[in-house]
C-alpha positions as CSV (number, residue, x, y, z in Angstrom):
1,M,-19.1,-65.4,-190.7
2,K,-22.3,-65.0,-193.7
3,R,-24.8,-64.1,-191.2
4,N,-24.4,-63.1,-187.4
5,I,-27.5,-63.9,-185.6
6,I,-29.1,-63.0,-181.4
7,I,-31.0,-65.7,-180.4
8,T,-33.0,-64.5,-177.3
9,G,-34.1,-66.5,-174.3
10,G,-31.4,-69.2,-176.1
11,A,-30.7,-70.7,-172.4
12,G,-34.4,-71.4,-172.1
13,F,-36.1,-74.9,-173.1
14,I,-37.7,-73.8,-176.7
15,G,-34.3,-71.5,-177.1
16,S,-32.2,-73.9,-176.2
17,H,-33.3,-76.5,-178.9
18,V,-33.2,-73.3,-181.3
19,V,-29.9,-72.2,-180.5
20,R,-28.3,-76.1,-180.6
21,L,-30.2,-76.3,-184.3
22,F,-28.5,-73.2,-185.6
23,V,-24.8,-74.1,-184.3
24,N,-24.8,-77.5,-185.8
25,K,-26.8,-77.2,-188.9
26,Y,-24.7,-73.2,-190.2
27,P,-21.2,-73.7,-188.8
28,D,-21.0,-70.3,-191.5
29,Y,-23.3,-68.4,-189.1
30,R,-22.0,-66.8,-185.6
31,I,-25.2,-67.2,-183.2
32,I,-24.9,-65.1,-180.3
33,C,-27.0,-66.3,-177.4
34,V,-28.8,-64.0,-175.3
35,D,-29.8,-64.7,-171.9
36,K,-30.8,-63.3,-168.9
37,L,-30.8,-66.0,-166.9
38,T,-33.6,-66.0,-164.9
39,Y,-34.9,-68.8,-163.3
40,A,-35.5,-70.7,-165.7
41,G,-32.4,-70.2,-168.2
42,N,-30.1,-72.2,-167.4
43,L,-26.7,-72.9,-169.3
44,A,-26.7,-76.6,-168.7
45,N,-28.9,-76.6,-171.7
46,L,-26.5,-75.6,-174.1
47,A,-23.6,-77.4,-172.6
48,D,-23.2,-79.6,-175.9
49,V,-22.9,-76.6,-177.9
50,E,-20.6,-73.7,-176.0
51,D,-17.0,-74.8,-177.1
52,K,-17.9,-74.4,-181.0
53,P,-16.8,-71.9,-182.5
54,N,-19.6,-70.1,-183.9
55,Y,-21.3,-69.9,-180.6
56,A,-21.2,-66.9,-177.7
57,F,-22.8,-66.1,-175.0
58,V,-24.0,-62.8,-173.6
59,K,-25.9,-62.9,-169.9
60,A,-28.0,-59.8,-170.6
61,D,-31.4,-58.5,-170.4
62,I,-33.2,-57.4,-172.9
63,C,-35.2,-54.4,-171.3
64,D,-31.5,-52.8,-171.6
65,Y,-32.2,-50.9,-174.5
66,D,-28.2,-49.7,-174.0
67,L,-26.9,-52.6,-174.1
68,M,-29.1,-54.1,-176.8
69,C,-28.0,-51.2,-179.2
70,R,-23.9,-51.6,-178.3
71,L,-24.7,-55.6,-179.0
72,M,-26.2,-55.1,-182.0
73,R,-23.2,-52.9,-183.2
74,E,-20.4,-55.1,-181.9
75,Y,-21.7,-58.2,-183.7
76,E,-23.2,-56.7,-186.5
77,V,-26.5,-58.5,-186.3
78,D,-28.4,-58.6,-189.2
79,S,-31.1,-61.0,-188.0
80,I,-33.0,-61.3,-184.3
81,I,-34.6,-64.8,-183.1
82,H,-36.6,-63.3,-180.2
83,L,-37.5,-65.8,-177.5
84,A,-37.3,-64.4,-174.5
85,A,-40.1,-64.4,-172.5
86,E,-41.8,-64.7,-169.2
87,S,-44.4,-67.7,-170.5
88,H,-46.1,-68.7,-167.0
89,V,-49.8,-68.2,-167.0
90,D,-49.7,-68.7,-162.6
91,R,-46.4,-66.8,-162.3
92,S,-48.4,-64.0,-164.6
93,I,-51.5,-63.9,-162.4
94,K,-49.6,-62.8,-159.1
95,D,-47.2,-60.7,-160.8
96,P,-48.2,-59.3,-164.1
97,F,-46.0,-56.6,-163.8
98,T,-42.6,-58.6,-164.4
99,F,-44.5,-60.2,-167.9
100,A,-45.0,-56.6,-169.0
101,R,-41.7,-55.1,-168.7
102,T,-40.1,-58.6,-170.2
103,N,-42.3,-59.7,-172.3
104,V,-43.5,-56.1,-174.0
105,M,-41.1,-53.7,-173.1
106,G,-38.1,-55.9,-173.4
107,T,-39.3,-56.5,-177.0
108,L,-39.6,-53.0,-177.7
109,S,-35.9,-52.5,-176.5
110,L,-35.0,-55.5,-178.9
111,L,-37.1,-53.7,-181.9
112,Q,-36.1,-49.9,-181.4
113,A,-31.8,-51.1,-181.1
114,A,-32.4,-53.1,-184.2
115,K,-34.3,-50.0,-186.1
116,V,-31.9,-47.9,-185.1
117,Y,-29.0,-50.0,-185.7
118,W,-30.2,-51.3,-189.4
119,E,-31.4,-47.5,-190.3
120,S,-27.2,-46.4,-190.0
121,L,-26.5,-49.0,-192.5
122,P,-25.9,-48.3,-196.0
123,E,-28.2,-51.3,-196.9
124,K,-30.5,-50.4,-194.2
125,Y,-33.3,-53.0,-194.2
126,E,-31.8,-55.1,-196.6
127,G,-31.2,-58.7,-195.9
128,K,-32.1,-58.1,-192.3
129,L,-34.9,-60.1,-189.6
130,F,-37.1,-59.7,-186.9
131,Y,-38.0,-63.0,-186.2
132,H,-40.3,-62.8,-183.3
133,I,-41.5,-66.2,-181.7
134,S,-45.3,-65.9,-179.7
135,T,-47.9,-68.0,-178.5
136,D,-51.7,-69.4,-179.4
137,E,-53.0,-68.2,-176.2
138,V,-53.1,-64.5,-178.4
139,Y,-56.2,-65.7,-179.8
140,G,-57.9,-66.8,-176.3
141,A,-60.3,-69.8,-176.0
142,L,-62.1,-72.3,-177.8
143,E,-65.1,-74.5,-176.7
144,L,-65.8,-78.0,-176.8
145,T,-68.3,-78.5,-179.6
146,C,-67.8,-81.9,-180.0
147,P,-69.7,-85.2,-178.4
148,E,-68.1,-87.5,-175.5
149,G,-67.4,-90.8,-175.9
150,R,-66.2,-90.7,-179.8
151,K,-62.0,-90.2,-179.1
152,D,-61.9,-93.8,-180.7
153,E,-63.4,-93.0,-183.5
154,V,-62.5,-90.2,-185.2
155,S,-59.1,-88.4,-185.2
156,A,-59.0,-86.0,-182.1
157,H,-59.6,-82.1,-183.6
158,E,-63.4,-84.2,-184.5
159,V,-63.6,-85.1,-181.0
160,Y,-62.9,-81.5,-179.0
161,G,-64.2,-79.0,-182.3
162,D,-64.2,-77.5,-185.3
163,E,-63.0,-74.8,-184.6
164,F,-59.3,-73.7,-184.5
165,F,-56.9,-70.8,-184.7
166,V,-55.8,-69.8,-188.0
167,E,-53.8,-66.1,-188.3
168,T,-56.2,-64.3,-189.3
169,T,-58.2,-65.3,-185.7
170,K,-59.1,-61.7,-183.8
171,Y,-56.9,-61.7,-180.3
172,N,-58.6,-62.2,-177.2
173,P,-55.8,-63.0,-174.6
174,H,-57.1,-63.9,-171.4
175,S,-54.9,-63.9,-168.7
176,P,-51.8,-61.1,-168.1
177,Y,-49.0,-63.5,-169.7
178,S,-51.1,-64.0,-173.0
179,A,-52.4,-60.1,-172.9
180,S,-47.7,-59.3,-172.8
181,K,-48.3,-61.4,-175.4
182,A,-50.4,-60.0,-177.5
183,S,-49.2,-56.6,-177.2
184,S,-45.4,-57.8,-177.9
185,D,-46.8,-59.6,-181.2
186,H,-48.6,-55.8,-181.8
187,F,-45.5,-54.2,-181.6
188,V,-43.4,-56.4,-184.1
189,R,-46.4,-55.7,-187.2
190,A,-46.3,-51.9,-185.7
191,Y,-42.5,-51.7,-186.1
192,H,-43.2,-53.1,-190.1
193,D,-45.9,-51.5,-190.9
194,T,-44.2,-47.9,-189.1
195,Y,-40.7,-48.0,-190.6
196,G,-40.6,-51.2,-192.8
197,M,-39.1,-53.5,-190.9
198,P,-38.8,-56.8,-192.0
199,T,-40.2,-59.2,-189.7
200,L,-42.5,-62.0,-189.2
201,V,-44.2,-63.7,-186.2
202,T,-45.3,-67.6,-185.1
203,N,-47.8,-68.6,-182.5
204,C,-47.1,-72.0,-181.6
205,S,-49.0,-74.2,-179.6
206,N,-47.9,-75.8,-176.4
207,N,-44.3,-77.7,-176.9
208,Y,-43.2,-80.6,-174.8
209,G,-39.7,-82.2,-174.5
210,P,-36.2,-82.2,-172.9
211,Y,-34.8,-79.6,-171.0
212,Q,-37.7,-78.2,-170.4
213,F,-38.2,-76.0,-166.7
214,P,-40.0,-78.4,-164.5
215,E,-42.8,-76.2,-164.1
216,K,-44.6,-77.1,-166.6
217,L,-47.1,-80.2,-166.7
218,I,-45.1,-82.7,-168.6
219,P,-41.5,-82.9,-166.7
220,L,-43.3,-81.4,-163.4
221,F,-45.4,-84.4,-163.2
222,I,-42.6,-86.9,-164.4
223,N,-40.5,-86.0,-161.8
224,N,-43.3,-86.0,-158.5
225,I,-44.1,-89.7,-160.5
226,R,-41.0,-90.5,-160.3
227,H,-40.8,-89.2,-156.3
228,R,-43.9,-90.6,-156.0
229,K,-45.7,-86.8,-155.3
230,P,-49.3,-85.7,-155.5
231,L,-50.4,-84.4,-158.9
232,P,-52.2,-81.5,-158.6
233,V,-54.9,-81.3,-161.6
234,Y,-56.6,-78.0,-161.8
235,G,-60.3,-78.6,-162.2
236,K,-61.6,-81.3,-163.6
237,G,-58.3,-81.9,-165.7
238,E,-60.9,-81.5,-169.0
239,N,-58.6,-78.5,-170.8
240,V,-57.9,-79.0,-174.1
241,R,-54.4,-78.2,-175.8
242,D,-53.0,-79.1,-178.9
243,W,-49.0,-80.3,-178.0
244,L,-45.6,-80.2,-180.2
245,F,-42.5,-82.1,-179.9
246,V,-39.9,-79.0,-179.4
247,E,-37.4,-80.0,-181.6
248,D,-40.8,-79.9,-184.3
249,H,-40.7,-76.7,-183.4
250,A,-37.4,-75.4,-183.5
251,R,-37.6,-77.1,-187.1
252,A,-40.7,-75.1,-188.0
253,I,-38.7,-71.9,-187.0
254,D,-35.5,-72.6,-188.8
255,L,-37.9,-73.2,-192.3
256,I,-39.4,-70.0,-191.6
257,F,-36.4,-68.1,-191.2
258,H,-35.1,-68.9,-194.1
259,R,-38.5,-69.0,-196.2
260,G,-40.7,-67.3,-194.7
261,N,-42.6,-63.9,-196.1
262,V,-41.7,-61.2,-195.1
263,A,-44.7,-59.4,-192.7
264,E,-46.5,-63.0,-192.2
265,T,-48.2,-64.8,-189.6
266,Y,-47.4,-68.6,-189.6
267,N,-49.2,-70.9,-186.8
268,I,-47.6,-73.4,-185.6
269,G,-49.2,-76.7,-184.4
270,G,-49.0,-80.0,-183.5
271,F,-52.5,-81.2,-184.6
272,N,-52.6,-82.8,-181.7
273,E,-55.0,-82.1,-179.1
274,W,-55.0,-84.0,-175.8
275,K,-56.9,-83.0,-172.6
276,N,-55.1,-82.3,-169.7
277,I,-56.4,-85.4,-167.8
278,D,-55.8,-87.9,-170.4
279,I,-52.3,-86.6,-171.2
280,I,-51.8,-87.1,-167.4
281,K,-53.0,-91.0,-167.1
282,V,-50.4,-91.3,-170.2
283,I,-47.7,-89.5,-168.8
284,I,-48.1,-91.7,-166.1
285,N,-48.4,-95.0,-167.5
286,T,-45.2,-94.1,-169.4
287,V,-43.6,-93.1,-166.3
288,D,-44.2,-96.2,-164.7
289,R,-43.5,-98.6,-166.9
290,L,-40.2,-97.2,-167.9
291,L,-39.4,-97.7,-163.9
292,G,-40.7,-100.6,-163.5
293,R,-43.2,-100.1,-162.0
294,K,-46.6,-101.7,-162.6
295,E,-48.2,-99.8,-165.0
296,G,-51.2,-97.9,-164.0
297,E,-49.5,-98.0,-160.3
298,D,-49.4,-94.2,-159.5
299,L,-53.0,-93.3,-160.9
300,D,-54.0,-92.1,-157.5
301,L,-51.3,-89.7,-157.0
302,I,-53.9,-87.4,-159.4
303,T,-54.9,-84.8,-156.8
304,F,-58.0,-82.5,-158.3
305,V,-56.9,-78.7,-157.3
306,T,-59.5,-75.3,-157.6
307,D,-58.6,-74.5,-161.1
308,R,-57.1,-71.7,-162.0
309,A,-58.2,-68.2,-162.8
310,G,-59.2,-67.4,-166.5
311,H,-58.3,-71.0,-167.0
312,D,-59.1,-71.3,-170.8
313,L,-60.7,-74.2,-171.8
314,R,-59.4,-75.4,-175.6
315,Y,-56.4,-74.1,-177.5
316,A,-56.4,-75.8,-181.4
317,I,-54.0,-74.3,-183.9
318,D,-54.5,-74.8,-187.7
319,S,-51.1,-75.0,-189.2
320,R,-51.8,-75.9,-192.8
321,K,-50.4,-72.4,-194.2
322,L,-47.4,-73.8,-193.0
323,K,-47.6,-77.0,-194.4
324,N,-49.0,-75.7,-197.8
325,E,-46.9,-72.8,-198.5
326,L,-43.9,-74.3,-196.7
327,G,-44.2,-77.9,-196.7
328,W,-43.4,-78.5,-192.7
329,E,-45.2,-80.8,-190.7
330,P,-44.7,-82.3,-187.1
331,S,-42.3,-85.8,-187.6
332,L,-43.3,-86.9,-184.1
333,Q,-46.6,-88.7,-183.5
334,F,-47.2,-88.2,-179.9
335,E,-46.6,-91.5,-178.0
336,E,-43.3,-91.8,-180.2
337,G,-42.9,-88.0,-178.3
338,I,-43.6,-88.3,-174.6
339,E,-41.9,-91.6,-174.8
340,R,-39.0,-89.5,-175.7
341,T,-39.5,-86.9,-173.5
342,V,-40.3,-89.4,-170.4
343,R,-36.8,-91.0,-171.4
344,W,-34.8,-87.8,-171.1
345,Y,-35.8,-87.3,-168.0
346,L,-35.8,-89.9,-166.3
347,D,-31.8,-90.6,-167.5
348,N,-31.1,-86.9,-167.1
349,Q,-32.3,-87.0,-163.3
350,E,-28.9,-84.9,-161.9
351,W,-30.2,-82.3,-164.4
352,M,-33.6,-82.4,-163.1
353,D,-32.5,-82.2,-159.3
354,R,-29.8,-79.7,-159.4
355,I,-32.4,-77.4,-161.1
356,T,-35.2,-78.3,-157.9
357,S,-32.3,-77.5,-155.7
358,G,-31.2,-74.4,-156.8
359,E,-27.7,-75.3,-157.5
360,Y,-27.9,-74.6,-161.2
361,E,-28.1,-70.9,-160.9
362,K,-25.2,-70.6,-158.1
363,Y,-22.7,-72.8,-160.2
364,Y,-23.6,-70.5,-163.6
365,E,-23.7,-67.2,-161.8
366,S,-20.0,-68.0,-160.9
367,M,-19.2,-68.5,-164.6
368,Y,-20.4,-65.6,-166.0
369,K,-21.3,-62.0,-164.9
370,N,-23.1,-58.9,-166.8
371,R,-21.3,-57.3,-169.3
């Protein structure tokens, strides 16, 4: 094989799209998908590539340092694309220790395993890469600064603010989740500065698309609308997020992996800001239309609930560096992306039902054993 690449968290939402892209696009790369198969990991996400000759799956906890060292040697790994992480903010508020363990200590375990193996080789770090995927939440929050009522007159950026996260924005995390990711980012950069390890870090905005675990807003609300269950909206739904179709994120990771400059940081965003309440209305209208209901029929499912602690008001990524240096930009407008997303979930109700029932965990537990 031309390259041997570990992709951690490969059975998760974003990870499965990256694994699929690399397995299909690069038949001369061996792709080793490493995933602990926690609640958010689902091998059904990779059913279409599981029999490919250049694909291997290993059920493993990245915090198991000895096992990570063994995998590095066994597969002669030259690159790691690190996506494994606990990522749900609400869960981090209830259980910060799990987030610190996986996101911080798990990343450190991988870094040290890579360091020990690569430094044992005659060529050492030549041709090696540790690529760490992070989040825009490490930067903190931005203000809503533009006047209301201008949405139809100007672009989304002009509506919601003039300030954006850039690669040099000071870190200011506000939740246990974002604090754990910020810490892991610092460890990755420290391994480059201290040991000379070739590293890359990318910080991405909110992703949406097929195979997302239904605790996240878009798949959760699609499923709730389908079953006419309440749609819980934090506060007044005025929090703003920048949304990116997951396949565009996977394309960006592919491009940065192959052409990004070592030790650089790249922000990946959709230039696509939406208030939560507005995106929820789009989802309702789209689901109603595709189910043959009257458009907007289920708007009364919206239920405002007490806002989340430390709920950041606005995130907005400036990804012009990535566009200017490497030529990447989103391929889908949001309206097309959300249409494709809603259709996928409605067409794959068995996938959704197996997750919401918990059946998928029992099924795959019987197929794979810990190494």
